C-alpha positions in Angstrom: 0.0 0.0 -0.1 1.4 3.3 -0.9 2.3 5.7 2.0 -0.3 8.5 2.6 -0.1 11.0 -0.3 2.4 9.0 -2.0 1.8 8.3 -5.9 -0.2 5.0 -6.5 0.6 2.3 -9.0 -1.8 2.0 -11.7 -3.1 -0.6 -14.2 -5.1 0.5 -17.2 -7.6 -2.1 -18.2 -9.1 -2.7 -21.7 -12.5 -4.6 -21.6 -13.5 -7.4 -24.1 -15.6 -6.9 -27.4 -19.0 -6.0 -26.4 -18.2 -5.6 -22.6 -18.0 -2.6 -20.3 -15.2 -1.1 -18.0 -16.8 -3.0 -15.0 -16.3 -6.4 -16.6 -13.5 -7.5 -14.2 -14.4 -5.4 -11.2 -13.5 -8.2 -8.9 -10.0 -8.2 -10.2 -9.9 -4.4 -9.9 -11.1 -4.8 -6.3 -8.2 -7.4 -5.5 -5.6 -5.2 -7.0 -6.9 -2.3 -5.1 -6.7 -4.2 -1.9 -2.9 -4.2 -2.7 -2.8 -0.6 -3.3 -2.9 -0.7 -7.1 -5.5 1.5 -8.8 -7.3 0.3 -11.9 -8.5 2.7 -14.5 -10.8 1.2 -17.1 -12.5 3.3 -19.9 -15.6 2.1 -21.9 -14.6 1.7 -25.6 -17.2 3.9 -27.1 -19.0 1.9 -29.9 -17.7 -1.5 -28.4 -19.7 -1.8 -25.2 -22.5 -4.2 -24.2 -24.9 -1.1 -24.5 -23.7 -0.3 -28.0 -24.1 -4.0 -29.2 -27.7 -4.0 -27.8 -28.6 -1.0 -29.7 -27.1 -1.7 -33.1 -24.5 -3.7 -35.0 -21.3 -4.8 -33.3 -18.2 -2.8 -33.9 -15.7 -4.6 -36.1 -12.9 -6.8 -34.8 -10.2 -5.4 -37.1 -7.0 -3.5 -37.1 -8.7 -0.1 -37.6 -11.1 -0.5 -34.7 -8.2 -2.0 -32.5 -6.4 1.4 -33.3 -9.5 3.2 -31.9 -9.4 1.1 -28.7 -5.7 1.8 -28.4 -6.4 5.6 -28.7 -9.0 5.3 -25.9 -6.3 3.8 -23.7 -3.6 6.2 -24.5 -5.9 9.1 -24.0 -7.3 7.7 -20.7 -3.6 7.2 -19.5 -2.3 10.6 -20.5 -5.4 12.2 -18.8 -4.9 10.0 -15.5 -1.1 10.5 -15.3 -1.3 14.3 -16.0 -0.8 16.6 -12.8 -3.7 18.7 -14.4 -5.9 15.6 -15.2 -9.0 14.4 -13.4 -6.8 13.5 -10.4 -4.8 16.7 -10.4 -6.5 17.9 -7.2 -4.1 15.8 -5.3 -6.8 13.5 -4.0 -5.1 10.6 -5.9 -2.0 10.7 -7.7 -0.8 7.8 -10.1 3.0 6.8 -10.1 4.1 7.1 -13.9 6.9 4.8 -13.1 4.6 1.9 -12.0 2.2 1.5 -14.7 0.6 -1.7 -16.1 -1.8 -2.5 -18.9 -4.2 -5.4 -18.9 -6.8 -6.6 -21.3 -9.5 -9.3 -21.8 -10.2 -11.1 -25.1 -10.2 -8.2 -27.7 -8.8 -6.1 -24.8 -5.6 -8.3 -24.7 -4.5 -7.0 -28.2 -5.6 -3.5 -27.1 -3.4 -3.8 -24.0 -0.5 -5.1 -25.9 -0.4 -2.4 -28.6 -1.1 0.1 -25.7 2.0 -1.2 -23.9 4.0 -0.9 -27.0 3.2 2.8 -27.2 2.8 4.0 -23.7 6.0 5.1 -22.0 6.9 3.7 -18.6 4.8 0.6 -18.9 6.3 -2.1 -16.5 4.1 -5.1 -17.2 1.4 -6.1 -19.5 -1.2 -8.9 -19.1 -3.5 -10.8 -21.5 -6.6 -12.7 -20.4 -8.0 -15.3 -22.3 -6.9 -14.2 -25.9 -3.6 -13.8 -27.8 -1.9 -10.4 -28.0 -0.2 -11.2 -31.4 -2.3 -12.8 -34.1 -1.9 -13.3 -37.7 -5.8 -12.6 -37.7 -5.6 -9.2 -36.4 -2.5 -7.0 -37.4 -1.3 -4.8 -34.7 0.9 -5.6 -31.8 3.8 -7.9 -31.7 5.2 -10.0 -28.9 8.8 -9.0 -30.1 7.9 -5.3 -29.3 7.1 -5.9 -25.6 10.2 -5.3 -23.6 8.6 -5.8 -20.2 7.2 -8.8 -18.3 4.3 -10.2 -20.1 1.6 -12.5 -18.6 -0.9 -14.6 -20.3 -4.0 -16.4 -18.9 -5.2 -19.3 -21.1 -8.9 -19.9 -20.7 -9.8 -23.3 -21.9 -13.6 -22.5 -21.5 -13.6 -19.3 -23.5 -16.5 -19.6 -26.0 -15.3 -17.1 -28.6 -11.5 -17.7 -29.4 -11.8 -21.6 -29.5 -8.8 -23.9 -29.6 -7.2 -21.9 -32.4 -7.2 -18.8 -30.2 -5.8 -21.0 -27.4 -3.0 -22.2 -29.7 -2.2 -18.6 -30.5 -2.0 -17.8 -26.8 0.6 -20.7 -26.5 2.6 -19.4 -29.4 2.7 -15.8 -28.0 
């Protein structure tokens, strides 16, 4: 737990295709119990509510870029002294930053980690970060500790996706 008034380590989280920022709130609560803040934006056009009201956003490189821009904007705003936490109530430690994503968020997290300065670790839950099916992030570009969670029961990536995770 950070000392009173000390900057807090932070993890930026990217939700799955058709989910919301609250998707893994129990994981966020667990990280918070160790003094790690979690910041999770909704990826506009790609939430559960967006899918209920119209066609699903595409899973392609162009929309992945949109999601990465969401993450980079969120990180920049959160880490800036004049940002939403600039009043001193909570300061994030720019030297202790992680990125995590679930499913489509795994590729989003990887590509964010490639571009966001100071990332110390990246985690992918139930999906590969690099895939021949989705141009974008590459494992070789990730020069930080990288964690993968293989989800054998995932109903969208099937065994092909699990093979890609193993290959990552």
